[in-house]
C-alpha positions, 0 to 999 in steps of 0.5 A, spaced: 541 935 485 548 933 483 549 933 475 555 930 470 559 936 468 564 936 463 570 932 467 565 927 469 563 925 461 570 925 459 572 920 464 565 916 463 567 916 456 574 915 456 572 908 460 568 906 455 573 907 450 578 902 454 572 897 455 570 897 448 576 900 443 576 905 438 574 900 432 568 896 435 565 903 438 565 906 430 562 898 428 557 899 433 555 906 430 556 904 423 551 898 424 546 903 428 547 908 421 545 902 417 540 900 421 537 906 420 537 907 413 534 901 412 528 902 416 527 910 413 527 906 406 522 901 408 518 906 410 518 910 404 517 903 400 511 903 403 509 909 402 510 909 394 507 903 394 501 903 389 494 902 393 493 895 390 485 892 389 482 887 394 483 880 390 477 878 387 472 873 389 472 867 385 466 863 384 466 856 385 466 853 378 461 847 378 464 841 374 459 837 371 461 829 369 459 825 363 454 819 365 459 813 365 460 809 359 459 801 361 465 797 361 465 793 355 465 785 357 471 782 359 475 778 353 480 772 355 484 768 350 485 761 350 491 758 345 492 765 342 484 766 340 480 771 343 474 768 347 467 772 349 463 771 354 456 770 352 453 769 358 452 776 360 447 781 356 449 788 354 443 793 355 
């Protein structure tokens, strides 16, 4: 069985460093660390969050409407005078 020895690991590390550059590797590790920190903080926030009771059910409200008032008879004006149509009876 063939394993990676110390010289092999150094060569692989050197190739990765040449391909990506030192700045890019450190940037990726920083982003990785920030991600882990954010995850841990989110998990802690979930544990510290107080249990909220389930929302109460709201009973439907019955809206009653008052009986409609009959509309007043239509009025018209003729030369500035109000004319009432008396042919319609109001009950």
